[in-house]
N, C-alpha and C positions, 0 to 999 in steps of 0.2 A: 689640498694637497691631493694628487692621485697616485696611488702607490700600491704594490700587491705585498711588499715587505720590506724590512729594514736592514740594511749591512752596516754593521757597527765595527768601527775601529776599535781597539782598545787602549793602547799606550798613547797618553795624551788625550785621549776621547773619553774613555770611561773611568780610568784611573792615572796615577803616575806613581810608579814604583808599587808600593802597597798602600797608597793614599788614594780612596775612591775620590772621583770629581765631585764635588758638591751639587746634589741634584740627580746625580746619575743613577742611585737606587730608584728614585721617585719615577724618573723617565722609564725604566724598565717596568715598574710595575704600572706604569700607563698602559704600556704597549701590551703587557699581559691582561690586563682586565678588559682592553678592547678587542682582544684577541687578534692582534696583529701579529705575524710571524716575524722572527727576526733572528739574525745569527751574528755572533762576534767573527768578525774577518780580521784576523791579525797577520800581518807581515813577520812578526816575531818568530823565530824559529829557534830561540835559545833553549827551549823546554819542549816536551812532548804536550799533546791535546790534553792529555788527563791533567797535566800539571796547572794549565790554565782555567779549566774546569773548576779543579780545587781551589786555586786562587781565588776565583770569583765568588765562590761560595762561602770561602773564609772571609771575604770581605763583606759577605751578607748579601749578595745577588741571588735572587731566586731563579736558577737555571739549571738547564741539564747539560749533559755532554754533548747532546745534538745539536745544542745550541753555539758550539765552538768550533770554527774552522780555521786551522792555521795553514800557514805557506808550506810548512813542512808535509802536512797530510795533502795537500794539493800536489806537490812535487814529487810525494811517494806515488800517488795515481798516475802522475805524467808519465814516470819512469817505467811503471808497470806495463802502462798502456803502450809508449813508444819505442821503449828499450828493454823488452821482456827478455828476462836471462842476463842481461849485461852485469859484468862485474863492476862492482860500485864501491869505490872507497870514499866513506863518508866523513867530512870535516865537521864535527859535530860534539855536543856533550853528550855524556854517557847515556841520558834518557833518550835523547833524539837518535842517536845510533841504534839502540835497542827498538825503539819504535819503528824506524825504518827496516829493520831486519825481521823484526815480528809480522810486518805486512807482507813480506813474502819477496823482497828486494834480496838480490844475492851480494850481500856485503861482503868485502874482502879488504885485506891489507897491504896487498901487492898486485903488482899487473893489472890495474882495472882498467875498463873501457870508459869508465865515467867517474870524473871528482865529483862529489856531491856537496857542494858548498852551503854550510848552513851559518848562522849567527852563533859563533861558537866562543863562548866565556871561558871555556876550558883550552882555548887554542895554545898550541907550543909551536916552537922553531921546527921541530922535528915533524909535525903535522903538516906545517907549511912547506918545508922542503919536500915531503912525501908527495903531497900534492903538485907541486913545481915540476918534479922529475917525472911524475905521472903526465902531464900534460904536454911536457915536452916531448915525450914518445908518444903523443898522439890521442891521449884521452879526450873526451869530451867534458867541458865545463858547464855543469847546470847548477844554478844557484836559486835558493829560495825565494830571495827577494832583494831589490836594490836599494834599500834605506841606508843612508850614511851615518845617522845618528839615532840612538835609542833614548826616549826620555826617562828620567829617573824621578825621584820625589823632589829634588833641588836642582837637578843640572841635565846634562846629556852624556851618554857614552858613546863612543865609536863603535858603528854597527858593521854590517857586511859590505857595503859599498866600496870603501878603500880596498878592501881584500880582492873584490872583483876585479877592479882596475888593475891592482898590481898583477895579477895573475894574467888578465889580458894583455898587459904591456910586456911583461916578461916573457910570456909564452906565445905571444903573436896569435892570439886566440880570441874568439867572441863568446861570452858566455849566454847561455840558453837562461833567462830569468823568468821564473813561474808567478811569483806574488804579484800583488797589487803594483803597476796599474794594469797588467796582464788581464785582459778578458776572460782567460779562463777561472780566474779567483771568482769572477761576477757570477758565472754560468754555474759553477760548484756550488756558491753560496744558494743560488736561487733552487738548484736542485734540492740542497739539504731543507730549503723551507717548502718547497713544493709549490712554486710560484713562477709567474712569467717574469724573466730577467728584465724585460725592458720596462717593466713597471716598479722595479725595486729602485728604493732609495738608498744612497750611499753617504754616510756620515762619518767624517774624519777630521784631522787635524792636519795633515800633510797635504800641500798642493800637488806634488810631484808623484805620489801614489794614490792616495784616496780620491782626491778630487780629479785627477788626471783620469783616473779609471772612469769615473762618473763621466766626464767630457768626452772621452773617446768613444764610450759606449750610448752617448746621448741619453743618458737617465738623469733623474735628480740627483742634485748632491747637495749636501749641507756642510760646510766649513765650520768647524768650532774652533774658537780662539783661546781653548784651554790648554793647548799643546804647542807643536813647534812653529805653527805660522802666526806672524802679526798682520796687523792691517797694512803694514808698510810693504810686508813681503808681498802680500797681495796685490797692492797697487801697481807693483813693478814686474807682475806675472802675468805671462799670457795664458794661463790656465784660471778660469774664472767658475766658481760656483754658482748655483742656482741661488742658494741662501748662505748668509754668513750670520752666526750667532755666536754670542759669547762662551755658551756652552750647552751641552745636552739638556740641560735643566730647562732650557727655552724652547725645547721641541713640543711638549706636551700641550702647550696652549695653541700649537698648530694644528693639532690632531682634532679640534673640537667642530 
């Protein structure tokens, strides 16, 4: 394998819920022992970056905060760069809203220029209706990622995708989606690692986000079958990874 660094999905790739994927810790240890840069690149925007760092360390992974890049962090950077000073209504959990505000985004509760949609496990009818009314008045819809479901220890939960489609249909708008497979996530991850993005490897369990990003960017991708995608899904998809493995536990042998 030729690579400059590894971009690693988390949900379904490194862990499910609070259960690490067997062999995942050994994989991370192998990358560290060989001095190979890596960054956890997650679309999950239900919590702040520090939450995912704490989660990884509590599960026993030897990582730093700099090893974690979420779709919320990427979306914050996009809004600050492309829409500076805009009034932003964030549909998100309290720690995510605070992360957005603390980064310097002008977070408001009324008359927003932007509806900022995250994977919000605390979502309410009031939040949905407030976002709907703002979008009908002309606010821009920006979403952190397109995932339809989020893996848990035993099943899947509804993620942000159905809400994006609902708002697009109801408000006759089109969302700007920042997370994987958007190349912006690849470029930000490469910047975090200090490597050439064209030489990075994307490792993940989803065809339509993780592997799609790798395929669109023309970089090496590794599909792991420990999460959402099955071999049957792969056979019927036009998105094809470079490698298919049962889990990240199989990657260290490829680094020899």
